[in-house]
C-alpha positions as CSV (number, residue, x, y, z in Angstrom):
1,M,-72.5,30.6,64.2
2,Q,-73.5,29.4,67.7
3,A,-70.6,29.3,70.1
4,K,-69.8,25.8,71.2
5,Q,-66.8,24.3,72.8
6,F,-64.6,22.2,70.5
7,L,-61.4,20.2,71.0
8,L,-58.4,21.9,69.4
9,L,-56.2,23.4,71.9
10,A,-58.7,25.2,74.1
11,G,-61.7,24.1,75.9
12,L,-62.9,21.4,78.3
13,I,-64.6,18.1,77.5
14,S,-63.5,16.5,80.7
15,A,-60.6,17.1,83.1
16,A,-59.3,13.6,82.2
17,C,-58.7,14.7,78.6
18,V,-56.4,17.5,79.4
19,P,-52.7,16.7,79.9
20,A,-51.1,18.0,83.1
21,A,-49.2,21.2,83.0
22,F,-45.4,20.9,83.1
23,A,-42.6,23.1,84.1
24,A,-40.3,24.5,81.4
25,P,-37.2,22.4,80.5
26,S,-33.7,23.7,81.3
27,V,-32.5,23.5,77.7
28,D,-33.6,25.2,74.5
29,V,-35.1,23.4,71.6
30,F,-33.9,20.0,70.4
31,G,-31.8,19.6,73.5
32,Q,-29.4,22.4,72.6
33,P,-28.3,24.9,75.3
34,A,-30.1,28.2,74.8
35,A,-26.8,30.1,74.7
36,Q,-25.5,28.2,71.7
37,Q,-24.9,30.6,68.8
38,V,-23.9,30.3,65.1
39,G,-22.4,32.9,62.8
40,P,-24.4,34.9,60.3
41,I,-23.3,32.8,57.3
42,E,-24.3,29.6,59.1
43,Q,-27.6,31.2,60.2
44,A,-28.3,32.1,56.6
45,A,-27.5,28.6,55.4
46,R,-29.8,27.1,58.0
47,A,-32.6,29.5,57.1
48,A,-32.3,28.5,53.5
49,W,-32.4,24.8,54.5
50,R,-35.6,25.4,56.6
51,E,-37.2,27.1,53.6
52,T,-36.3,24.2,51.4
53,M,-37.7,21.6,53.8
54,T,-41.1,23.3,53.6
55,Q,-41.1,22.3,49.9
56,V,-39.8,18.7,50.2
57,A,-42.7,16.3,50.4
58,T,-42.4,13.3,52.7
59,P,-42.3,10.0,50.9
60,S,-45.4,8.4,52.5
61,Q,-47.9,8.8,55.2
62,G,-46.4,8.7,58.7
63,C,-43.9,10.6,60.8
64,F,-40.5,11.9,59.6
65,H,-37.4,13.8,60.7
66,A,-34.7,15.5,58.7
67,S,-31.5,17.1,60.0
68,Y,-29.5,20.0,58.4
69,P,-27.9,20.0,55.9
70,S,-29.6,16.8,54.5
71,I,-33.0,17.3,52.7
72,I,-33.9,13.6,53.0
73,W,-36.8,12.7,55.3
74,H,-36.1,9.7,57.5
75,Q,-39.1,7.9,58.9
76,I,-39.5,7.9,62.7
77,G,-42.1,6.4,65.1
78,C,-45.4,8.2,65.5
79,S,-47.2,8.8,68.8
80,T,-50.9,8.7,69.6
81,L,-51.8,11.7,71.8
82,R,-54.8,12.4,74.0
83,P,-56.5,15.4,72.5
84,A,-56.2,18.5,74.5
85,V,-59.4,20.6,74.5
86,H,-59.6,23.7,72.2
87,P,-63.0,25.4,72.2
88,M,-64.3,27.8,69.6
89,P,-63.8,31.5,70.4
90,H,-65.7,32.6,73.5
91,Y,-65.6,36.0,71.8
92,Y,-69.0,35.3,70.6
93,R,-70.3,34.9,74.2
94,F,-68.4,37.3,76.3
95,G,-67.7,40.3,74.0
96,E,-64.9,41.3,71.8
97,P,-61.4,40.6,73.3
98,Q,-58.7,43.3,73.3
99,T,-55.8,41.1,72.3
100,A,-55.0,38.5,69.6
101,G,-56.8,35.2,69.2
102,N,-60.1,34.0,70.6
103,G,-61.9,35.3,67.5
104,N,-60.0,38.6,67.3
105,D,-57.3,37.8,64.8
106,Y,-56.4,38.4,61.1
107,T,-57.0,35.6,58.6
108,I,-56.1,35.1,55.0
109,N,-59.0,34.5,52.6
110,T,-58.4,33.4,49.0
111,G,-62.0,33.5,47.8
112,S,-62.7,30.9,45.1
113,H,-59.1,29.6,45.1
114,H,-58.4,26.6,47.3
115,I,-55.3,26.6,49.5
116,T,-53.0,23.6,49.0
117,S,-50.3,24.7,51.4
118,A,-49.7,27.4,53.9
119,I,-46.5,28.5,55.7
120,G,-46.6,30.5,58.9
121,T,-43.5,32.3,60.1
122,F,-42.5,35.1,62.5
123,P,-40.1,37.2,60.4
124,T,-39.3,39.6,63.1
125,V,-39.4,39.0,66.9
126,T,-38.1,41.7,69.2
127,G,-38.1,42.2,73.0
128,V,-39.3,38.7,73.9
129,T,-37.5,37.5,77.0
130,S,-40.2,35.5,78.7
131,E,-43.6,33.9,78.1
132,Q,-46.1,31.9,80.0
133,S,-49.4,30.2,79.3
134,V,-52.1,31.4,81.8
135,G,-55.6,30.2,82.4
136,V,-58.6,32.2,81.2
137,P,-61.7,32.2,83.5
138,A,-64.2,32.1,80.6
139,Y,-62.6,28.7,79.7
140,G,-62.4,27.4,83.2
141,D,-58.7,28.3,83.6
142,G,-57.8,25.2,81.6
143,G,-54.8,24.3,79.5
144,I,-51.2,23.4,79.8
145,L,-50.0,26.3,82.0
146,G,-46.7,27.7,83.1
147,S,-43.5,29.3,81.8
148,N,-42.5,28.6,78.2
149,E,-45.8,26.9,77.4
150,Y,-47.5,27.9,74.1
151,S,-48.9,26.6,70.9
152,V,-48.4,27.7,67.3
153,Q,-51.6,27.0,65.2
154,L,-52.6,27.1,61.6
155,N,-56.4,26.8,61.4
156,T,-58.9,26.6,58.6
157,Q,-62.4,28.1,58.5
158,F,-65.1,26.1,60.3
159,T,-68.0,27.1,58.0
160,S,-67.7,24.6,55.1
161,T,-69.1,21.1,54.6
162,T,-67.5,18.2,52.7
163,A,-68.1,14.5,52.0
164,A,-66.6,13.7,55.4
165,C,-69.9,15.0,56.9
166,K,-71.8,12.2,55.2
167,S,-74.7,14.5,54.4
168,H,-75.4,15.3,58.0
169,S,-77.4,18.5,58.0
170,G,-75.6,21.4,59.6
171,C,-72.2,19.6,59.7
172,T,-69.1,21.5,58.9
173,V,-65.4,20.6,59.0
174,W,-62.5,22.2,60.8
175,Q,-58.8,21.3,60.6
176,Q,-55.8,22.6,62.6
177,W,-52.1,22.1,62.1
178,V,-50.5,22.5,65.5
179,Y,-47.1,22.6,67.2
180,A,-47.4,22.6,71.0
181,T,-44.9,22.4,73.8
182,D,-45.0,19.8,76.6
183,Y,-48.1,18.3,75.1
184,E,-47.9,15.1,77.2
185,E,-44.3,14.9,78.5
186,N,-42.1,17.5,80.1
187,G,-39.6,18.7,77.5
188,E,-41.3,17.0,74.6
189,G,-43.4,19.0,72.1
190,A,-45.7,17.6,69.5
191,I,-46.6,18.4,65.8
192,F,-50.0,17.0,64.7
193,M,-53.3,17.8,63.2
194,Q,-56.7,18.0,64.9
195,D,-59.8,17.2,62.9
196,W,-63.4,18.2,63.7
197,L,-66.8,17.3,62.4
198,I,-68.8,20.2,63.9
199,G,-72.6,19.7,64.3
200,Y,-72.4,16.0,63.2
201,G,-75.5,15.4,65.3
202,S,-76.7,12.6,67.6
203,S,-75.5,9.8,65.3
204,R,-72.5,7.8,66.3
205,C,-69.2,9.5,65.2
206,P,-67.3,7.9,62.4
207,S,-64.6,5.3,63.2
208,G,-61.6,6.9,64.8
209,F,-63.5,10.0,66.0
210,G,-64.6,10.7,69.5
211,S,-67.7,12.7,70.6
212,D,-67.6,15.8,72.7
213,G,-71.1,15.1,73.9
214,E,-72.5,18.2,72.2
215,G,-73.0,16.7,68.7
216,D,-69.5,17.2,67.5
217,C,-66.8,14.7,66.6
218,Y,-63.0,15.1,66.8
219,K,-59.7,13.3,66.6
220,N,-56.0,13.9,66.6
221,S,-53.7,12.6,63.8
222,N,-50.6,10.7,64.8
223,A,-47.9,13.0,66.1
224,A,-44.2,13.5,65.7
225,L,-42.5,14.6,68.9
226,P,-39.8,17.2,68.5
227,P,-38.3,18.7,71.7
228,D,-39.7,21.9,73.1
229,I,-38.8,25.1,71.3
230,S,-38.1,28.2,73.4
231,P,-40.6,31.0,72.9
232,T,-37.6,33.4,72.6
233,A,-36.7,31.5,69.4
234,L,-40.0,32.0,67.4
235,A,-38.2,33.9,64.7
236,S,-36.6,30.6,63.5
237,L,-39.8,28.5,63.7
238,K,-41.8,27.7,60.6
239,L,-45.1,25.8,60.7
240,T,-46.3,24.4,57.3
241,G,-49.7,22.8,56.6
242,T,-50.5,21.1,53.3
243,A,-53.7,19.5,51.9
244,A,-53.9,17.4,48.7
245,T,-57.1,16.1,47.3
246,G,-56.9,12.3,47.0
247,G,-53.5,12.4,48.8
248,N,-52.2,13.3,52.3
249,D,-52.4,16.3,54.5
250,T,-49.1,17.1,56.2
251,A,-47.9,19.2,59.2
252,V,-44.2,20.2,59.3
253,V,-42.4,22.2,62.0
254,T,-38.8,23.4,61.3
255,Y,-36.4,25.1,63.7
256,D,-32.6,25.6,63.6
257,G,-31.3,22.4,61.9
258,D,-34.2,20.0,62.4
259,A,-37.6,19.4,60.8
260,Y,-40.4,17.1,62.0
261,S,-43.5,16.1,60.1
262,T,-46.6,14.0,60.4
263,S,-49.4,13.2,57.8
264,Q,-52.8,11.8,57.4
265,A,-55.1,11.0,54.5
266,D,-56.9,14.1,53.2
267,S,-60.1,12.0,53.1
268,T,-60.2,12.4,56.9
269,L,-62.0,15.7,56.4
270,D,-61.6,16.3,52.6
271,I,-60.3,19.7,53.7
272,A,-58.5,20.3,50.4
273,S,-61.8,20.6,48.6
274,V,-62.9,23.7,50.7
275,W,-59.9,25.3,52.3
276,N,-59.8,29.0,51.5
277,T,-59.2,30.7,54.9
278,G,-56.3,30.4,57.3
279,E,-55.4,31.7,60.7
280,F,-51.8,31.6,62.0
281,N,-50.5,32.8,65.4
282,V,-48.7,31.9,68.6
283,V,-51.3,31.5,71.4
284,G,-51.9,29.7,74.7
285,N,-51.3,26.0,75.1
286,A,-54.7,24.3,75.1
287,G,-57.8,24.8,77.3
288,G,-58.6,28.4,76.0
289,S,-55.4,29.6,77.7
290,E,-53.5,32.8,76.9
291,A,-49.8,33.1,75.9
292,E,-48.6,36.0,78.1
293,F,-45.5,37.7,76.8
294,N,-43.3,40.1,78.7
295,S,-44.0,43.8,78.3
296,G,-42.1,45.3,75.3
297,S,-42.6,42.2,73.1
298,S,-43.2,42.7,69.4
299,I,-43.9,39.8,66.9
300,T,-44.4,40.1,63.2
301,V,-46.7,37.3,61.8
302,N,-46.6,36.2,58.2
303,L,-48.9,33.6,56.5
304,A,-48.1,32.7,52.9
305,V,-50.1,30.3,50.8
306,S,-50.2,28.4,47.6
307,D,-53.6,28.6,45.9
308,G,-52.9,28.5,42.2
309,S,-53.2,32.2,42.0
310,T,-50.9,35.2,42.1
311,S,-53.7,37.6,43.2
312,A,-53.5,39.4,46.5
313,P,-55.7,37.7,49.1
314,T,-58.0,39.4,51.5
315,C,-56.8,40.1,55.1
316,V,-59.9,39.7,57.2
317,A,-60.0,41.4,60.6
318,D,-61.9,40.3,63.7
319,S,-61.8,36.7,62.6
320,G,-60.1,33.4,63.5
321,T,-61.2,30.1,64.8
322,T,-59.1,29.2,67.8
323,G,-60.2,29.9,71.4
324,E,-56.7,30.4,72.6
325,S,-55.2,33.9,72.6
326,N,-52.1,36.0,73.5
327,N,-51.7,39.3,75.3
328,L,-50.4,41.2,72.3
329,N,-52.3,44.0,70.5
330,L,-52.8,43.8,66.8
331,G,-51.4,46.4,64.4
332,S,-52.4,46.9,60.8
333,C,-52.4,44.1,58.2
334,T,-51.1,44.1,54.7
335,A,-51.9,41.6,51.9
336,S,-49.5,40.8,49.0
337,G,-49.9,38.9,45.8
338,G,-47.2,36.9,43.9
339,S,-46.2,33.3,43.7
340,N,-47.1,32.8,47.3
341,P,-49.9,35.3,48.3
342,S,-49.6,36.4,51.9
343,I,-50.7,38.5,54.7
344,Q,-48.5,40.1,57.4
345,F,-49.2,42.0,60.6
346,T,-47.4,42.9,63.8
347,E,-48.7,42.4,67.3
348,S,-47.1,44.0,70.4
349,N,-47.6,45.1,74.0
């Protein structure tokens, strides 16, 4: 597919679109001091609660928050964000990258089974003491740069068309569920979805979508605004994306004792009718940037899905749709069947 720049969390449409970079906050996620610790029994209880919250549907469209130990979603105000640019992988233009992301990633593929939900986690994280988002020359050194800046992304394939394309020849859809730090305000993260109509053409974009000037249309969903989550705490972060035909698509981020969610109508892209491929990873924060972890870092990545099947999915190498990346080298990937088919791999430096 021809390489083009798209708005997700990596690329440039105009300098005005990209939020300013911010310094890292002095506290850990959700305003809690980084040094705060809980015992192993409490840790296990909170982990079980986080798992439960990935299965509890929000009562309606909108933004919600839940606090441990309650499993009740409480509606909160949504925010409208300026989309930060995320291009397609420049891997197609500048040669194969050596580290994860930017078209060099593992993705889960479920074949003819459509994915209705996906849960991305980092089961094991060792050696991570620092991280920074750095600019990449091929993308104009853009993004939200600095210490503790990163994004966690769950991305679909960008090769399928749906009714949202309105029969425009060559149009395909692309959806991303994103948690990003300091997206517009220092110390304030964001959980949202970004929607693309790629190759929509010269026609005016549908209502609510903007144009990137290259024939593509994009928009952000409303966002919930959790505080920043420290990159040293990735082992406790879960990102969940769901898609329901005729219903809502939902993005949920959970960490420690808090969960935040936002949703939009699936008819925005009709992604539920085609979703069979997923990419999940921690990468740079917008503008094609790279998440640079300290030497000696090792992160295990797991992506589990519900697709109406117990068959083992395919783990596809040299794939992925985000232009952002990290400085970790990919190990081998394993695929497992069961009630939630999954892939798992480790990346390290």
